[in-house]
GUSEMI-263402 format. One record per atom (N, C-alpha, C): residue number from 0; residue in one letter; atom name; x, y, z. Coordinates in steps of 0.02 Angstrom, whole numbers, plus 50000, padded with zeros to 5 digits. Layout:
% GUSEMI-263402
+-----+------+------+-------+-------+-------+
|  nr | rest | atom |     x |     y |     z |
+-----+------+------+-------+-------+-------+
| NUM |    a |   CA |     X |     Y |     Z |
...
+-----+------+------+-------+-------+-------+
This chain:
% GUSEMI-263402
+-----+------+------+-------+-------+-------+
|  nr | rest | atom |     x |     y |     z |
+-----+------+------+-------+-------+-------+
|   0 |    m |    N | 58686 | 55787 | 50709 |
|   0 |    m |   CA | 58618 | 55806 | 50700 |
|   0 |    m |    C | 58581 | 55800 | 50767 |
|   1 |    t |    N | 58546 | 55851 | 50785 |
|   1 |    t |   CA | 58508 | 55852 | 50847 |
|   1 |    t |    C | 58434 | 55844 | 50830 |
|   2 |    l |    N | 58403 | 55796 | 50861 |
|   2 |    l |   CA | 58331 | 55785 | 50852 |
|   2 |    l |    C | 58293 | 55823 | 50905 |
|   3 |    t |    N | 58241 | 55854 | 50885 |
|   3 |    t |   CA | 58196 | 55885 | 50932 |
|   3 |    t |    C | 58134 | 55841 | 50938 |
|   4 |    i |    N | 58125 | 55814 | 50996 |
|   4 |    i |   CA | 58068 | 55770 | 51008 |
|   4 |    i |    C | 58019 | 55807 | 51052 |
|   5 |    p |    N | 57956 | 55812 | 51029 |
|   5 |    p |   CA | 57907 | 55846 | 51070 |
|   5 |    p |    C | 57893 | 55808 | 51135 |
|   6 |    e |    N | 57882 | 55846 | 51187 |
|   6 |    e |   CA | 57867 | 55816 | 51252 |
|   6 |    e |    C | 57802 | 55845 | 51278 |
|   7 |    l |    N | 57757 | 55802 | 51296 |
|   7 |    l |   CA | 57693 | 55823 | 51325 |
|   7 |    l |    C | 57696 | 55818 | 51400 |
|   8 |    r |    N | 57674 | 55870 | 51433 |
|   8 |    r |   CA | 57670 | 55870 | 51506 |
|   8 |    r |    C | 57605 | 55904 | 51526 |
|   9 |    g |    N | 57582 | 55888 | 51584 |
|   9 |    g |   CA | 57524 | 55922 | 51611 |
|   9 |    g |    C | 57545 | 55984 | 51649 |
|  10 |    g |    N | 57497 | 56028 | 51658 |
|  10 |    g |   CA | 57509 | 56089 | 51697 |
|  10 |    g |    C | 57470 | 56087 | 51762 |
|  11 |    l |    N | 57472 | 56141 | 51798 |
|  11 |    l |   CA | 57439 | 56143 | 51863 |
|  11 |    l |    C | 57380 | 56191 | 51865 |
|  12 |    a |    N | 57360 | 56218 | 51808 |
|  12 |    a |   CA | 57303 | 56263 | 51807 |
|  12 |    a |    C | 57239 | 56223 | 51816 |
|  13 |    g |    N | 57200 | 56240 | 51866 |
|  13 |    g |   CA | 57140 | 56201 | 51882 |
|  13 |    g |    C | 57075 | 56233 | 51864 |
|  14 |    a |    N | 57076 | 56294 | 51838 |
|  14 |    a |   CA | 57013 | 56329 | 51821 |
|  14 |    a |    C | 56972 | 56287 | 51773 |
|  15 |    g |    N | 56908 | 56279 | 51788 |
|  15 |    g |   CA | 56863 | 56242 | 51745 |
|  15 |    g |    C | 56866 | 56167 | 51753 |
|  16 |    k |    N | 56911 | 56142 | 51795 |
|  16 |    k |   CA | 56917 | 56069 | 51805 |
|  16 |    k |    C | 56878 | 56049 | 51868 |
|  17 |    r |    N | 56855 | 55986 | 51867 |
|  17 |    r |   CA | 56816 | 55959 | 51922 |
|  17 |    r |    C | 56851 | 55898 | 51951 |
|  18 |    f |    N | 56851 | 55894 | 52017 |
|  18 |    f |   CA | 56886 | 55840 | 52052 |
|  18 |    f |    C | 56843 | 55809 | 52106 |
|  19 |    g |    N | 56851 | 55744 | 52114 |
|  19 |    g |   CA | 56820 | 55708 | 52168 |
|  19 |    g |    C | 56874 | 55684 | 52216 |
|  20 |    i |    N | 56861 | 55690 | 52279 |
|  20 |    i |   CA | 56908 | 55667 | 52331 |
|  20 |    i |    C | 56871 | 55616 | 52374 |
|  21 |    v |    N | 56899 | 55557 | 52381 |
|  21 |    v |   CA | 56872 | 55508 | 52427 |
|  21 |    v |    C | 56920 | 55503 | 52485 |
|  22 |    a |    N | 56895 | 55518 | 52545 |
|  22 |    a |   CA | 56936 | 55519 | 52605 |
|  22 |    a |    C | 56905 | 55473 | 52658 |
|  23 |    s |    N | 56947 | 55433 | 52690 |
|  23 |    s |   CA | 56923 | 55389 | 52743 |
|  23 |    s |    C | 56913 | 55429 | 52807 |
|  24 |    t |    N | 56872 | 55402 | 52851 |
|  24 |    t |   CA | 56863 | 55433 | 52916 |
|  24 |    t |    C | 56906 | 55398 | 52969 |
|  25 |    y |    N | 56936 | 55341 | 52951 |
|  25 |    y |   CA | 56980 | 55307 | 52997 |
|  25 |    y |    C | 57045 | 55347 | 53003 |
|  26 |    n |    N | 57074 | 55351 | 53062 |
|  26 |    n |   CA | 57132 | 55395 | 53075 |
|  26 |    n |    C | 57114 | 55466 | 53056 |
|  27 |    q |    N | 57057 | 55487 | 53080 |
|  27 |    q |   CA | 57026 | 55550 | 53059 |
|  27 |    q |    C | 57070 | 55612 | 53068 |
|  28 |    r |    N | 57107 | 55616 | 53122 |
|  28 |    r |   CA | 57149 | 55675 | 53134 |
|  28 |    r |    C | 57200 | 55682 | 53077 |
|  29 |    l |    N | 57232 | 55628 | 53059 |
|  29 |    l |   CA | 57281 | 55630 | 53005 |
|  29 |    l |    C | 57249 | 55642 | 52937 |
|  30 |    v |    N | 57194 | 55608 | 52925 |
|  30 |    v |   CA | 57160 | 55614 | 52861 |
|  30 |    v |    C | 57133 | 55685 | 52851 |
|  31 |    t |    N | 57110 | 55716 | 52905 |
|  31 |    t |   CA | 57086 | 55785 | 52900 |
|  31 |    t |    C | 57141 | 55831 | 52876 |
|  32 |    l |    N | 57201 | 55823 | 52902 |
|  32 |    l |   CA | 57258 | 55864 | 52880 |
|  32 |    l |    C | 57273 | 55853 | 52805 |
|  33 |    l |    N | 57271 | 55790 | 52784 |
|  33 |    l |   CA | 57283 | 55774 | 52714 |
|  33 |    l |    C | 57228 | 55803 | 52670 |
|  34 |    l |    N | 57167 | 55796 | 52691 |
|  34 |    l |   CA | 57110 | 55822 | 52653 |
|  34 |    l |    C | 57112 | 55898 | 52648 |
|  35 |    e |    N | 57125 | 55931 | 52703 |
|  35 |    e |   CA | 57131 | 56004 | 52701 |
|  35 |    e |    C | 57186 | 56026 | 52654 |
|  36 |    g |    N | 57242 | 55991 | 52655 |
|  36 |    g |   CA | 57297 | 56006 | 52609 |
|  36 |    g |    C | 57277 | 55998 | 52537 |
|  37 |    a |    N | 57242 | 55943 | 52521 |
|  37 |    a |   CA | 57220 | 55931 | 52452 |
|  37 |    a |    C | 57171 | 55983 | 52427 |
|  38 |    v |    N | 57121 | 55999 | 52468 |
|  38 |    v |   CA | 57071 | 56048 | 52448 |
|  38 |    v |    C | 57102 | 56117 | 52440 |
|  39 |    s |    N | 57144 | 56135 | 52486 |
|  39 |    s |   CA | 57178 | 56200 | 52482 |
|  39 |    s |    C | 57221 | 56204 | 52419 |
|  40 |    c |    N | 57256 | 56151 | 52403 |
|  40 |    c |   CA | 57298 | 56150 | 52343 |
|  40 |    c |    C | 57256 | 56158 | 52281 |
|  41 |    l |    N | 57201 | 56122 | 52277 |
|  41 |    l |   CA | 57157 | 56128 | 52218 |
|  41 |    l |    C | 57131 | 56199 | 52209 |
|  42 |    t |    N | 57105 | 56228 | 52263 |
|  42 |    t |   CA | 57078 | 56296 | 52257 |
|  42 |    t |    C | 57133 | 56347 | 52245 |
|  43 |    d |    N | 57192 | 56337 | 52274 |
|  43 |    d |   CA | 57248 | 56382 | 52261 |
|  43 |    d |    C | 57269 | 56381 | 52187 |
|  44 |    h |    N | 57254 | 56326 | 52153 |
|  44 |    h |   CA | 57272 | 56320 | 52082 |
|  44 |    h |    C | 57212 | 56333 | 52035 |
|  45 |    g |    N | 57161 | 56366 | 52062 |
|  45 |    g |   CA | 57107 | 56390 | 52019 |
|  45 |    g |    C | 57045 | 56346 | 52015 |
|  46 |    v |    N | 57044 | 56290 | 52049 |
|  46 |    v |   CA | 56984 | 56249 | 52049 |
|  46 |    v |    C | 56932 | 56282 | 52095 |
|  47 |    a |    N | 56872 | 56292 | 52069 |
|  47 |    a |   CA | 56819 | 56322 | 52109 |
|  47 |    a |    C | 56797 | 56272 | 52162 |
|  48 |    a |    N | 56783 | 56296 | 52222 |
|  48 |    a |   CA | 56761 | 56252 | 52276 |
|  48 |    a |    C | 56699 | 56212 | 52255 |
|  49 |    s |    N | 56657 | 56242 | 52215 |
|  49 |    s |   CA | 56597 | 56207 | 52192 |
|  49 |    s |    C | 56613 | 56151 | 52142 |
|  50 |    d |    N | 56675 | 56148 | 52118 |
|  50 |    d |   CA | 56696 | 56096 | 52071 |
|  50 |    d |    C | 56735 | 56040 | 52106 |
|  51 |    v |    N | 56730 | 56039 | 52172 |
|  51 |    v |   CA | 56762 | 55986 | 52212 |
|  51 |    v |    C | 56708 | 55951 | 52252 |
|  52 |    v |    N | 56706 | 55886 | 52247 |
|  52 |    v |   CA | 56660 | 55847 | 52289 |
|  52 |    v |    C | 56702 | 55802 | 52334 |
|  53 |    v |    N | 56686 | 55802 | 52398 |
|  53 |    v |   CA | 56721 | 55760 | 52447 |
|  53 |    v |    C | 56672 | 55706 | 52470 |
|  54 |    v |    N | 56694 | 55644 | 52464 |
|  54 |    v |   CA | 56655 | 55587 | 52485 |
|  54 |    v |    C | 56692 | 55554 | 52543 |
|  55 |    r |    N | 56658 | 55543 | 52598 |
|  55 |    r |   CA | 56690 | 55511 | 52656 |
|  55 |    r |    C | 56670 | 55438 | 52661 |
|  56 |    v |    N | 56718 | 55396 | 52674 |
|  56 |    v |   CA | 56707 | 55324 | 52681 |
|  56 |    v |    C | 56738 | 55301 | 52747 |
|  57 |    p |    N | 56717 | 55242 | 52772 |
|  57 |    p |   CA | 56743 | 55220 | 52837 |
|  57 |    p |    C | 56818 | 55210 | 52841 |
|  58 |    g |    N | 56848 | 55179 | 52790 |
|  58 |    g |   CA | 56919 | 55164 | 52793 |
|  58 |    g |    C | 56949 | 55158 | 52725 |
|  59 |    a |    N | 57013 | 55141 | 52723 |
|  59 |    a |   CA | 57050 | 55136 | 52660 |
|  59 |    a |    C | 57022 | 55081 | 52615 |
|  60 |    w |    N | 56997 | 55027 | 52644 |
|  60 |    w |   CA | 56969 | 54973 | 52605 |
|  60 |    w |    C | 56912 | 54997 | 52560 |
|  61 |    e |    N | 56873 | 55045 | 52585 |
|  61 |    e |   CA | 56814 | 55069 | 52549 |
|  61 |    e |    C | 56830 | 55125 | 52498 |
|  62 |    i |    N | 56890 | 55151 | 52500 |
|  62 |    i |   CA | 56908 | 55206 | 52455 |
|  62 |    i |    C | 56897 | 55187 | 52381 |
|  63 |    p |    N | 56923 | 55131 | 52357 |
|  63 |    p |   CA | 56913 | 55114 | 52286 |
|  63 |    p |    C | 56840 | 55108 | 52266 |
|  64 |    q |    N | 56798 | 55083 | 52312 |
|  64 |    q |   CA | 56728 | 55075 | 52298 |
|  64 |    q |    C | 56695 | 55142 | 52282 |
|  65 |    a |    N | 56709 | 55192 | 52323 |
|  65 |    a |   CA | 56680 | 55258 | 52312 |
|  65 |    a |    C | 56712 | 55292 | 52251 |
|  66 |    l |    N | 56777 | 55282 | 52241 |
|  66 |    l |   CA | 56809 | 55309 | 52181 |
|  66 |    l |    C | 56775 | 55282 | 52118 |
|  67 |    e |    N | 56759 | 55218 | 52119 |
|  67 |    e |   CA | 56727 | 55187 | 52061 |
|  67 |    e |    C | 56659 | 55218 | 52048 |
|  68 |    e |    N | 56621 | 55231 | 52100 |
|  68 |    e |   CA | 56555 | 55262 | 52091 |
|  68 |    e |    C | 56562 | 55332 | 52062 |
|  69 |    l |    N | 56611 | 55370 | 52087 |
|  69 |    l |   CA | 56622 | 55438 | 52060 |
|  69 |    l |    C | 56644 | 55435 | 51987 |
|  70 |    a |    N | 56688 | 55388 | 51971 |
|  70 |    a |   CA | 56713 | 55382 | 51902 |
|  70 |    a |    C | 56656 | 55360 | 51856 |
|  71 |    a |    N | 56615 | 55314 | 51879 |
|  71 |    a |   CA | 56560 | 55288 | 51838 |
|  71 |    a |    C | 56509 | 55341 | 51821 |
|  72 |    r |    N | 56496 | 55386 | 51868 |
|  72 |    r |   CA | 56446 | 55438 | 51853 |
|  72 |    r |    C | 56474 | 55492 | 51809 |
|  73 |    g |    N | 56540 | 55496 | 51803 |
|  73 |    g |   CA | 56572 | 55544 | 51758 |
|  73 |    g |    C | 56572 | 55614 | 51786 |
|  74 |    g |    N | 56593 | 55661 | 51744 |
|  74 |    g |   CA | 56592 | 55731 | 51763 |
|  74 |    g |    C | 56651 | 55754 | 51805 |
|  75 |    v |    N | 56703 | 55712 | 51811 |
|  75 |    v |   CA | 56763 | 55733 | 51847 |
|  75 |    v |    C | 56823 | 55727 | 51801 |
|  76 |    d |    N | 56869 | 55774 | 51810 |
|  76 |    d |   CA | 56932 | 55772 | 51772 |
|  76 |    d |    C | 56986 | 55733 | 51808 |
|  77 |    g |    N | 56977 | 55723 | 51872 |
|  77 |    g |   CA | 57025 | 55686 | 51911 |
|  77 |    g |    C | 56996 | 55667 | 51979 |
|  78 |    l |    N | 57025 | 55616 | 52008 |
|  78 |    l |   CA | 57004 | 55592 | 52073 |
|  78 |    l |    C | 57065 | 55588 | 52119 |
|  79 |    i |    N | 57052 | 55594 | 52184 |
|  79 |    i |   CA | 57105 | 55591 | 52234 |
|  79 |    i |    C | 57084 | 55544 | 52290 |
|  80 |    a |    N | 57126 | 55497 | 52307 |
|  80 |    a |   CA | 57115 | 55451 | 52363 |
|  80 |    a |    C | 57154 | 55477 | 52423 |
|  81 |    i |    N | 57120 | 55485 | 52479 |
|  81 |    i |   CA | 57152 | 55511 | 52540 |
|  81 |    i |    C | 57136 | 55464 | 52598 |
|  82 |    g |    N | 57188 | 55443 | 52633 |
|  82 |    g |   CA | 57179 | 55400 | 52691 |
|  82 |    g |    C | 57244 | 55390 | 52728 |
|  83 |    a |    N | 57241 | 55352 | 52782 |
|  83 |    a |   CA | 57301 | 55337 | 52821 |
|  83 |    a |    C | 57293 | 55268 | 52853 |
|  84 |    v |    N | 57339 | 55224 | 52836 |
|  84 |    v |   CA | 57340 | 55157 | 52864 |
|  84 |    v |    C | 57406 | 55150 | 52902 |
|  85 |    i |    N | 57402 | 55131 | 52964 |
|  85 |    i |   CA | 57461 | 55124 | 53007 |
|  85 |    i |    C | 57468 | 55051 | 53027 |
|  86 |    r |    N | 57528 | 55025 | 53018 |
|  86 |    r |   CA | 57542 | 54954 | 53032 |
|  86 |    r |    C | 57527 | 54938 | 53105 |
|  87 |    g |    N | 57496 | 54881 | 53114 |
|  87 |    g |   CA | 57482 | 54855 | 53181 |
|  87 |    g |    C | 57522 | 54791 | 53192 |
|  88 |    d |    N | 57496 | 54749 | 53235 |
|  88 |    d |   CA | 57531 | 54687 | 53253 |
|  88 |    d |    C | 57511 | 54627 | 53211 |
|  89 |    t |    N | 57464 | 54637 | 53164 |
|  89 |    t |   CA | 57440 | 54581 | 53123 |
|  89 |    t |    C | 57449 | 54597 | 53049 |
|  90 |    p |    N | 57441 | 54549 | 53006 |
|  90 |    p |   CA | 57448 | 54561 | 52934 |
|  90 |    p |    C | 57390 | 54601 | 52903 |
|  91 |    h |    N | 57342 | 54620 | 52944 |
|  91 |    h |   CA | 57285 | 54660 | 52919 |
|  91 |    h |    C | 57308 | 54720 | 52878 |
|  92 |    f |    N | 57361 | 54753 | 52901 |
|  92 |    f |   CA | 57390 | 54811 | 52867 |
|  92 |    f |    C | 57405 | 54795 | 52794 |
|  93 |    d |    N | 57437 | 54738 | 52783 |
|  93 |    d |   CA | 57457 | 54719 | 52715 |
|  93 |    d |    C | 57397 | 54709 | 52669 |
|  94 |    y |    N | 57345 | 54677 | 52696 |
|  94 |    y |   CA | 57285 | 54665 | 52655 |
|  94 |    y |    C | 57249 | 54730 | 52638 |
|  95 |    i |    N | 57243 | 54774 | 52687 |
|  95 |    i |   CA | 57209 | 54838 | 52675 |
|  95 |    i |    C | 57248 | 54880 | 52625 |
|  96 |    c |    N | 57313 | 54886 | 52634 |
|  96 |    c |   CA | 57354 | 54927 | 52589 |
|  96 |    c |    C | 57353 | 54899 | 52518 |
|  97 |    a |    N | 57359 | 54833 | 52511 |
|  97 |    a |   CA | 57358 | 54803 | 52444 |
|  97 |    a |    C | 57290 | 54812 | 52412 |
|  98 |    g |    N | 57237 | 54800 | 52450 |
|  98 |    g |   CA | 57169 | 54808 | 52422 |
|  98 |    g |    C | 57155 | 54879 | 52400 |
|  99 |    c |    N | 57176 | 54926 | 52441 |
|  99 |    c |   CA | 57165 | 54997 | 52424 |
|  99 |    c |    C | 57205 | 55017 | 52363 |
| 100 |    s |    N | 57269 | 55003 | 52362 |
| 100 |    s |   CA | 57311 | 55025 | 52306 |
| 100 |    s |    C | 57291 | 54989 | 52241 |
| 101 |    n |    N | 57277 | 54924 | 52244 |
| 101 |    n |   CA | 57255 | 54889 | 52184 |
| 101 |    n |    C | 57188 | 54914 | 52160 |
| 102 |    g |    N | 57143 | 54929 | 52206 |
| 102 |    g |   CA | 57077 | 54954 | 52187 |
| 102 |    g |    C | 57081 | 55023 | 52155 |
| 103 |    v |    N | 57124 | 55066 | 52181 |
| 103 |    v |   CA | 57133 | 55132 | 52152 |
| 103 |    v |    C | 57160 | 55126 | 52081 |
| 104 |    e |    N | 57209 | 55084 | 52071 |
| 104 |    e |   CA | 57238 | 55074 | 52005 |
| 104 |    e |    C | 57186 | 55047 | 51956 |
| 105 |    r |    N | 57145 | 55001 | 51980 |
| 105 |    r |   CA | 57093 | 54971 | 51938 |
| 105 |    r |    C | 57043 | 55024 | 51914 |
| 106 |    v |    N | 57023 | 55069 | 51959 |
| 106 |    v |   CA | 56976 | 55122 | 51940 |
| 106 |    v |    C | 57006 | 55166 | 51886 |
| 107 |    s |    N | 57068 | 55185 | 51895 |
| 107 |    s |   CA | 57101 | 55228 | 51846 |
| 107 |    s |    C | 57103 | 55196 | 51777 |
| 108 |    g |    N | 57121 | 55132 | 51775 |
| 108 |    g |   CA | 57125 | 55097 | 51711 |
| 108 |    g |    C | 57057 | 55085 | 51679 |
| 109 |    k |    N | 57009 | 55067 | 51720 |
| 109 |    k |   CA | 56942 | 55052 | 51693 |
| 109 |    k |    C | 56907 | 55113 | 51665 |
| 110 |    y |    N | 56913 | 55169 | 51699 |
| 110 |    y |   CA | 56876 | 55230 | 51679 |
| 110 |    y |    C | 56918 | 55281 | 51643 |
| 111 |    r |    N | 56983 | 55268 | 51636 |
| 111 |    r |   CA | 57029 | 55313 | 51602 |
| 111 |    r |    C | 57025 | 55384 | 51630 |
| 112 |    v |    N | 57024 | 55388 | 51695 |
| 112 |    v |   CA | 57025 | 55451 | 51731 |
| 112 |    v |    C | 57084 | 55449 | 51779 |
| 113 |    p |    N | 57122 | 55503 | 51784 |
| 113 |    p |   CA | 57178 | 55502 | 51831 |
| 113 |    p |    C | 57154 | 55498 | 51904 |
| 114 |    v |    N | 57186 | 55454 | 51941 |
| 114 |    v |   CA | 57172 | 55447 | 52012 |
| 114 |    v |    C | 57238 | 55455 | 52050 |
| 115 |    a |    N | 57243 | 55506 | 52090 |
| 115 |    a |   CA | 57304 | 55518 | 52130 |
| 115 |    a |    C | 57298 | 55480 | 52196 |
| 116 |    f |    N | 57355 | 55452 | 52218 |
| 116 |    f |   CA | 57356 | 55410 | 52278 |
| 116 |    f |    C | 57385 | 55450 | 52336 |
| 117 |    g |    N | 57342 | 55473 | 52379 |
| 117 |    g |   CA | 57362 | 55510 | 52438 |
| 117 |    g |    C | 57347 | 55471 | 52501 |
| 118 |    v |    N | 57355 | 55405 | 52498 |
| 118 |    v |   CA | 57342 | 55362 | 52556 |
| 118 |    v |    C | 57409 | 55345 | 52589 |
| 119 |    l |    N | 57417 | 55366 | 52650 |
| 119 |    l |   CA | 57478 | 55351 | 52687 |
| 119 |    l |    C | 57477 | 55278 | 52707 |
| 120 |    t |    N | 57534 | 55245 | 52699 |
| 120 |    t |   CA | 57542 | 55175 | 52721 |
| 120 |    t |    C | 57606 | 55174 | 52763 |
| 121 |    c |    N | 57598 | 55184 | 52827 |
| 121 |    c |   CA | 57655 | 55197 | 52871 |
| 121 |    c |    C | 57664 | 55142 | 52924 |
| 122 |    d |    N | 57725 | 55135 | 52946 |
| 122 |    d |   CA | 57741 | 55086 | 52998 |
| 122 |    d |    C | 57719 | 55109 | 53068 |
| 123 |    n |    N | 57715 | 55175 | 53078 |
| 123 |    n |   CA | 57696 | 55200 | 53144 |
| 123 |    n |    C | 57664 | 55269 | 53138 |
| 124 |    t |    N | 57636 | 55292 | 53193 |
| 124 |    t |   CA | 57600 | 55356 | 53194 |
| 124 |    t |    C | 57647 | 55414 | 53178 |
| 125 |    q |    N | 57708 | 55411 | 53202 |
| 125 |    q |   CA | 57755 | 55466 | 53189 |
| 125 |    q |    C | 57768 | 55474 | 53114 |
| 126 |    q |    N | 57778 | 55419 | 53079 |
| 126 |    q |   CA | 57786 | 55423 | 53006 |
| 126 |    q |    C | 57726 | 55455 | 52974 |
| 127 |    a |    N | 57666 | 55437 | 52996 |
| 127 |    a |   CA | 57605 | 55466 | 52968 |
| 127 |    a |    C | 57601 | 55541 | 52983 |
| 128 |    e |    N | 57616 | 55561 | 53044 |
| 128 |    e |   CA | 57614 | 55631 | 53062 |
| 128 |    e |    C | 57664 | 55671 | 53021 |
| 129 |    d |    N | 57722 | 55642 | 53009 |
| 129 |    d |   CA | 57773 | 55675 | 52969 |
| 129 |    d |    C | 57749 | 55688 | 52897 |
| 130 |    r |    N | 57705 | 55645 | 52872 |
| 130 |    r |   CA | 57682 | 55650 | 52803 |
| 130 |    r |    C | 57614 | 55685 | 52797 |
| 131 |    a |    N | 57584 | 55702 | 52853 |
| 131 |    a |   CA | 57520 | 55737 | 52853 |
| 131 |    a |    C | 57528 | 55809 | 52877 |
| 132 |    g |    N | 57582 | 55840 | 52854 |
| 132 |    g |   CA | 57593 | 55910 | 52872 |
| 132 |    g |    C | 57655 | 55920 | 52915 |
| 133 |    g |    N | 57690 | 55867 | 52932 |
| 133 |    g |   CA | 57750 | 55872 | 52972 |
| 133 |    g |    C | 57812 | 55882 | 52929 |
| 134 |    k |    N | 57868 | 55855 | 52953 |
| 134 |    k |   CA | 57931 | 55867 | 52919 |
| 134 |    k |    C | 57935 | 55835 | 52849 |
| 135 |    g |    N | 57890 | 55788 | 52835 |
| 135 |    g |   CA | 57888 | 55757 | 52768 |
| 135 |    g |    C | 57841 | 55792 | 52721 |
| 136 |    g |    N | 57814 | 55849 | 52741 |
| 136 |    g |   CA | 57766 | 55885 | 52699 |
| 136 |    g |    C | 57696 | 55859 | 52709 |
| 137 |    n |    N | 57653 | 55874 | 52661 |
| 137 |    n |   CA | 57584 | 55852 | 52664 |
| 137 |    n |    C | 57569 | 55813 | 52601 |
| 138 |    k |    N | 57560 | 55749 | 52608 |
| 138 |    k |   CA | 57549 | 55706 | 52550 |
| 138 |    k |    C | 57481 | 55719 | 52518 |
| 139 |    g |    N | 57435 | 55751 | 52553 |
| 139 |    g |   CA | 57372 | 55772 | 52523 |
| 139 |    g |    C | 57384 | 55825 | 52470 |
| 140 |    i |    N | 57428 | 55871 | 52485 |
| 140 |    i |   CA | 57447 | 55923 | 52437 |
| 140 |    i |    C | 57481 | 55891 | 52376 |
| 141 |    e |    N | 57527 | 55845 | 52390 |
| 141 |    e |   CA | 57562 | 55811 | 52335 |
| 141 |    e |    C | 57513 | 55772 | 52290 |
| 142 |    a |    N | 57464 | 55740 | 52320 |
| 142 |    a |   CA | 57415 | 55703 | 52281 |
| 142 |    a |    C | 57373 | 55750 | 52239 |
| 143 |    a |    N | 57354 | 55808 | 52267 |
| 143 |    a |   CA | 57316 | 55856 | 52229 |
| 143 |    a |    C | 57356 | 55884 | 52170 |
| 144 |    l |    N | 57420 | 55897 | 52182 |
| 144 |    l |   CA | 57463 | 55920 | 52127 |
| 144 |    l |    C | 57468 | 55868 | 52072 |
| 145 |    a |    N | 57474 | 55805 | 52091 |
| 145 |    a |   CA | 57477 | 55751 | 52041 |
| 145 |    a |    C | 57411 | 55747 | 52003 |
| 146 |    a |    N | 57355 | 55754 | 52038 |
| 146 |    a |   CA | 57290 | 55752 | 52004 |
| 146 |    a |    C | 57282 | 55810 | 51955 |
| 147 |    l |    N | 57303 | 55869 | 51975 |
| 147 |    l |   CA | 57300 | 55927 | 51930 |
| 147 |    l |    C | 57342 | 55916 | 51867 |
| 148 |    e |    N | 57403 | 55893 | 51878 |
| 148 |    e |   CA | 57448 | 55883 | 51822 |
| 148 |    e |    C | 57423 | 55828 | 51775 |
| 149 |    m |    N | 57398 | 55774 | 51803 |
| 149 |    m |   CA | 57374 | 55719 | 51761 |
| 149 |    m |    C | 57310 | 55737 | 51726 |
| 150 |    a |    N | 57265 | 55775 | 51758 |
| 150 |    a |   CA | 57204 | 55797 | 51724 |
| 150 |    a |    C | 57221 | 55840 | 51664 |
| 151 |    s |    N | 57269 | 55884 | 51672 |
| 151 |    s |   CA | 57292 | 55926 | 51618 |
| 151 |    s |    C | 57324 | 55885 | 51562 |
| 152 |    l |    N | 57364 | 55837 | 51581 |
| 152 |    l |   CA | 57397 | 55794 | 51532 |
| 152 |    l |    C | 57346 | 55753 | 51492 |
| 153 |    f |    N | 57297 | 55723 | 51527 |
| 153 |    f |   CA | 57245 | 55685 | 51493 |
| 153 |    f |    C | 57207 | 55730 | 51444 |
| 154 |    e |    N | 57193 | 55791 | 51464 |
| 154 |    e |   CA | 57158 | 55838 | 51420 |
| 154 |    e |    C | 57199 | 55851 | 51357 |
| 155 |    r |    N | 57264 | 55859 | 51365 |
| 155 |    r |   CA | 57308 | 55870 | 51307 |
| 155 |    r |    C | 57313 | 55808 | 51263 |
| 156 |    l |    N | 57317 | 55750 | 51293 |
| 156 |    l |   CA | 57322 | 55689 | 51255 |
| 156 |    l |    C | 57258 | 55673 | 51215 |
| 157 |    r |    N | 57202 | 55697 | 51241 |
| 157 |    r |   CA | 57138 | 55683 | 51208 |
| 157 |    r |    C | 57119 | 55736 | 51156 |
| 158 |    s |    N | 57156 | 55790 | 51152 |
| 158 |    s |   CA | 57137 | 55843 | 51105 |
| 158 |    s |    C | 57176 | 55838 | 51040 |
+-----+------+------+-------+-------+-------+
């Protein structure tokens, strides 16, 4: 006997959906590439430019704070965190990365809105460049795809 079990998945159609992107200004050259990739991906999948809001914050530490404000005001189907943290000579990297990732997760759980994580956490500049449009692709695009898919999935789960 073969059982057929229904499977729910999200799609990538973005028409009619609204997204907020919080992007840091620290490591601006890299973050700009990630942000451009995310915005391009959203609009390529049918999201109207007027349905995307970009909020700029000083660094990765502040990303969750702005995400929380966007989530609290409502009106978005998904959020995207964009930033780049590169390891230095002190443990500062570890605190910033942990604070950012934990804060992003907290916002998603508290407000029940999908939040895609497009924050690079790299050991060196080359790794970051590789992931901001280099040989590793563009993690901004990947985060936007995840946000589109999760927004669609949440819509299906709630209907």
